[in-house]
C-alpha positions as CSV (number, residue, x, y, z in Angstrom):
1,M,-144.9,-28.0,1.6
2,S,-143.8,-27.1,5.1
3,S,-142.3,-29.7,7.4
4,T,-144.0,-30.9,10.5
5,T,-142.4,-30.2,13.9
6,C,-142.2,-33.5,15.8
7,Q,-141.1,-34.4,19.3
8,E,-137.7,-36.2,18.9
9,N,-136.6,-39.2,20.9
10,S,-133.4,-41.0,20.6
11,G,-132.9,-44.3,18.7
12,D,-134.4,-47.4,20.3
13,D,-134.8,-46.0,23.8
14,A,-138.1,-46.8,25.4
15,T,-140.3,-43.8,26.1
16,K,-143.3,-43.7,28.4
17,D,-146.6,-42.2,27.5
18,P,-147.4,-39.8,30.3
19,N,-151.1,-40.5,29.9
20,Q,-150.8,-44.3,30.1
21,N,-148.7,-45.2,33.1
22,S,-148.3,-48.9,32.3
23,I,-147.7,-48.5,28.5
24,Y,-144.3,-48.1,27.0
25,Y,-143.2,-47.3,23.4
26,I,-140.1,-48.2,21.4
27,N,-139.3,-45.5,18.9
28,Q,-138.4,-46.5,15.3
29,D,-136.3,-44.7,12.8
30,N,-137.8,-41.7,11.1
31,F,-139.9,-42.2,8.0
32,E,-139.8,-39.4,5.4
33,F,-142.8,-39.1,3.0
34,C,-143.9,-36.1,0.9
35,G,-141.4,-33.9,2.7
36,Y,-142.7,-34.8,6.2
37,N,-140.5,-36.5,8.7
38,L,-142.6,-39.0,10.8
39,K,-141.5,-40.5,14.1
40,I,-143.6,-43.6,14.5
41,A,-143.5,-45.5,17.8
42,R,-144.9,-48.9,18.7
43,S,-146.1,-50.2,22.0
44,T,-144.4,-53.0,23.8
45,S,-147.8,-54.0,25.3
46,P,-148.2,-57.7,24.6
47,N,-151.9,-57.5,23.9
48,L,-151.5,-55.4,20.7
49,G,-150.4,-58.4,18.6
50,V,-149.8,-57.6,14.9
51,S,-151.0,-54.0,15.4
52,A,-147.7,-53.2,17.3
53,Y,-145.7,-53.5,14.1
54,I,-144.9,-51.1,11.2
55,W,-145.6,-53.4,8.3
56,D,-144.0,-53.1,4.9
57,A,-147.4,-52.8,3.2
58,G,-148.1,-49.6,5.2
59,I,-144.8,-48.1,4.1
60,A,-145.5,-49.2,0.5
61,L,-148.8,-47.3,0.6
62,C,-147.2,-44.2,1.9
63,R,-144.6,-44.4,-0.8
64,Y,-147.3,-44.8,-3.4
65,L,-149.1,-41.7,-2.1
66,E,-145.8,-39.8,-2.3
67,K,-145.0,-41.1,-5.8
68,E,-148.4,-40.2,-7.2
69,N,-148.4,-36.9,-5.4
70,I,-151.9,-37.6,-4.0
71,S,-153.6,-34.8,-2.1
72,F,-156.4,-35.3,0.4
73,T,-157.1,-31.6,0.9
74,G,-160.7,-31.1,1.8
75,K,-161.4,-34.8,1.4
76,K,-163.0,-37.1,4.0
77,V,-160.7,-40.1,4.6
78,L,-161.2,-43.3,6.6
79,E,-158.3,-45.7,7.5
80,L,-159.1,-49.2,8.5
81,G,-156.8,-51.2,10.8
82,S,-154.6,-48.1,11.5
83,G,-152.3,-49.9,13.9
84,T,-149.5,-47.4,14.5
85,G,-151.4,-44.8,12.5
86,I,-148.6,-44.1,10.0
87,V,-150.8,-44.0,6.9
88,G,-153.6,-42.0,8.5
89,I,-151.1,-39.5,10.0
90,L,-149.6,-39.0,6.5
91,A,-153.1,-38.5,5.0
92,T,-153.8,-35.9,7.6
93,L,-150.6,-34.0,6.8
94,L,-151.6,-34.2,3.2
95,G,-154.7,-32.2,3.9
96,G,-157.3,-34.8,4.7
97,N,-160.1,-34.9,7.3
98,V,-159.1,-38.3,8.5
99,T,-160.7,-40.9,10.8
100,L,-158.2,-43.5,12.1
101,T,-159.8,-46.8,13.3
102,D,-158.8,-50.0,14.9
103,Q,-159.9,-52.3,17.8
104,P,-160.3,-50.4,21.1
105,K,-157.2,-51.8,22.7
106,I,-155.1,-50.3,19.8
107,L,-156.2,-46.7,20.0
108,H,-153.8,-45.5,22.6
109,Q,-150.8,-46.4,20.3
110,M,-152.0,-44.3,17.4
111,E,-153.0,-41.5,19.7
112,Y,-149.5,-41.4,21.0
113,N,-148.1,-41.2,17.5
114,I,-150.6,-38.5,16.6
115,A,-149.4,-36.4,19.5
116,I,-145.8,-36.4,18.4
117,N,-146.4,-36.0,14.6
118,I,-149.5,-33.8,14.1
119,P,-149.2,-30.1,14.8
120,S,-151.9,-28.7,17.1
121,A,-153.2,-26.6,14.1
122,C,-154.1,-29.8,12.3
123,R,-155.6,-31.8,15.1
124,H,-159.2,-30.7,14.4
125,R,-158.9,-32.6,11.1
126,L,-158.1,-35.9,12.7
127,N,-160.3,-38.3,14.7
128,V,-159.7,-41.7,16.3
129,R,-162.5,-44.2,16.7
130,P,-162.8,-47.9,17.6
131,L,-164.0,-50.1,14.8
132,T,-164.3,-53.9,14.8
133,W,-164.9,-55.2,11.3
134,G,-168.3,-56.8,10.7
135,E,-169.7,-55.6,14.1
136,D,-169.9,-51.9,14.6
137,H,-169.2,-50.6,11.0
138,T,-172.8,-49.4,10.7
139,N,-172.0,-46.7,13.3
140,F,-170.0,-44.9,10.6
141,S,-171.3,-42.8,7.7
142,K,-171.0,-43.8,4.1
143,D,-169.8,-40.5,2.6
144,Y,-166.0,-41.0,2.6
145,D,-164.0,-39.8,-0.4
146,F,-161.2,-42.3,0.4
147,I,-160.8,-45.4,2.4
148,L,-157.2,-46.6,3.1
149,G,-155.9,-49.9,4.4
150,S,-152.6,-51.6,4.6
151,D,-151.9,-55.2,5.5
152,L,-155.5,-55.9,6.4
153,V,-155.4,-59.3,4.6
154,Y,-153.5,-61.5,7.0
155,S,-155.9,-64.1,8.3
156,S,-158.8,-65.7,6.5
157,V,-160.8,-65.6,9.7
158,Y,-161.5,-61.9,9.1
159,Y,-162.0,-61.9,5.3
160,S,-165.8,-62.0,5.3
161,S,-166.0,-59.3,8.0
162,L,-163.5,-57.1,6.1
163,I,-165.5,-57.4,2.9
164,R,-168.8,-56.6,4.7
165,T,-167.2,-53.6,6.3
166,L,-165.7,-52.2,3.1
167,H,-168.8,-52.8,1.1
168,Y,-170.9,-51.0,3.7
169,L,-168.6,-48.0,4.2
170,A,-167.9,-47.3,0.5
171,N,-170.2,-45.5,-1.9
172,P,-169.8,-45.6,-5.7
173,D,-167.7,-42.5,-5.6
174,T,-165.3,-43.7,-2.9
175,T,-161.7,-44.5,-3.9
176,I,-160.2,-47.3,-1.9
177,Y,-156.4,-47.9,-1.7
178,L,-155.6,-51.3,-0.3
179,S,-151.9,-52.3,0.1
180,S,-151.5,-56.0,0.8
181,A,-148.7,-58.5,1.3
182,L,-149.5,-61.7,-0.4
183,R,-148.6,-64.6,2.0
184,K,-148.7,-68.3,1.3
185,G,-151.2,-70.4,3.2
186,N,-153.6,-67.6,4.3
187,G,-155.7,-67.4,1.2
188,S,-154.7,-63.8,0.5
189,L,-154.3,-64.4,-3.3
190,S,-157.9,-65.8,-3.5
191,F,-159.2,-62.9,-1.5
192,H,-157.8,-60.4,-3.9
193,E,-158.5,-62.3,-7.2
194,V,-161.8,-64.0,-6.4
195,L,-163.6,-62.3,-3.4
196,L,-162.8,-58.6,-3.9
197,P,-163.8,-58.5,-7.7
198,E,-167.3,-59.7,-6.7
199,Y,-167.9,-56.4,-5.0
200,F,-165.3,-54.0,-6.3
201,D,-163.5,-53.0,-9.5
202,C,-159.9,-53.7,-8.6
203,L,-156.9,-52.2,-10.4
204,V,-153.2,-53.0,-9.5
205,V,-151.5,-49.6,-9.3
206,D,-148.2,-50.5,-7.7
207,R,-146.2,-53.6,-7.0
208,L,-143.2,-54.5,-4.9
209,T,-142.2,-57.8,-6.4
210,D,-139.3,-58.4,-4.0
211,K,-141.7,-58.4,-1.1
212,D,-144.9,-59.7,-2.7
213,I,-146.7,-56.4,-1.9
214,I,-149.4,-55.1,-4.2
215,V,-151.3,-51.8,-4.0
216,Y,-154.9,-51.9,-5.3
217,K,-157.1,-49.0,-6.3
218,M,-160.7,-50.0,-5.9
219,K,-164.2,-48.8,-6.6
220,K,-167.5,-50.3,-5.3
221,I,-169.6,-51.8,-8.1
222,G,-173.4,-51.3,-8.2
223,K,-176.0,-54.1,-7.7
224,A,-176.8,-54.2,-11.5
225,T,-173.1,-54.7,-12.4
226,R,-172.7,-57.3,-9.7
227,S,-175.7,-59.2,-11.0
228,L,-174.4,-59.1,-14.5
229,R,-171.0,-60.4,-13.3
230,L,-172.7,-63.2,-11.3
231,R,-174.8,-64.3,-14.3
232,K,-171.7,-64.3,-16.5
233,S,-169.8,-66.3,-13.9
234,L,-172.7,-68.8,-13.7
235,T,-172.8,-69.0,-17.5
236,D,-169.1,-69.6,-17.8
237,C,-169.4,-72.2,-15.1
238,T,-172.2,-73.9,-17.0
239,F,-170.2,-73.8,-20.2
240,V,-167.2,-75.5,-18.5
241,Q,-169.4,-78.1,-17.0
242,K,-171.0,-78.9,-20.4
243,Q,-167.5,-79.1,-22.0
244,L,-166.4,-81.5,-19.2
245,H,-169.5,-83.6,-19.5
246,N,-169.1,-83.9,-23.3
247,H,-165.4,-84.8,-22.9
248,C,-166.3,-87.5,-20.3
249,T,-169.1,-88.8,-22.5
250,E,-166.7,-89.1,-25.5
251,L,-164.1,-90.7,-23.4
252,G,-166.6,-93.2,-22.1
253,E,-167.8,-94.1,-25.6
254,S,-164.3,-94.5,-26.8
255,R,-163.4,-96.9,-23.9
256,S,-166.6,-98.9,-24.5
257,K,-165.6,-99.7,-28.1
258,P,-163.9,-103.1,-28.9
259,K,-160.1,-102.7,-29.1
260,A,-160.1,-103.6,-32.8
261,Q,-162.7,-100.9,-33.6
262,R,-160.7,-98.3,-31.6
263,R,-157.5,-99.2,-33.5
264,F,-159.5,-98.9,-36.8
265,S,-160.8,-95.5,-35.8
266,V,-157.3,-94.2,-34.9
267,N,-155.9,-95.5,-38.2
268,R,-158.6,-93.7,-40.2
269,R,-157.9,-90.4,-38.4
270,D,-154.2,-90.9,-39.1
271,A,-155.0,-91.6,-42.7
272,D,-157.1,-88.5,-43.1
């Protein structure tokens, strides 16, 4: 696999995007995945928020793609919440026809990183589009072979929008790779263990226990399967409720007995 020729900049020096006069970038150390040396910069612009960082979950997903020797050659790939673009850029270098997405104010950052990492011969396979979860996801097609996402699960405010977007964009043949950092207090564990399984078959394929990062491989489930799971869930819930009701009834009857009778009953059980 040939290396990609990238524009090099020194250490932590700030570099200016010639197309964006007021936006500066701070270069990070090189990342090497699958034989490619990526130079990923992040913007110092204050309005980018969490999208201006290179999160460990994104690096973990890149490492997983490398470890599993996954090829995207000839495949249609969509990345959600691209941020710096590190995952989508790697997917492009691995042969994919990739669409990177994020909120409109984030796009200039990934476009800068694309310019210094993707050879001109590959640019035709890469597209950058704005996407706000739960709002304009219907502007996209539903024929993606892969959907990628890293550290998308950081605030419960966006969980329903994320689910709605994923469910719309995926078809039954789409493979979704979702790399998530499980954080306390944001409901991320419930999102992955309760909400996602209602709509997707979820398999843990990689785990970084020291950083509480999990990589999931997911497939969208059909309406029939979802209905069966819902009925089973309701049945299980009804069973638990009945068991609880019976327990409370028995407890109430036991407490309503005279003390002497209760002692007698206990002694008889002991004797048996």
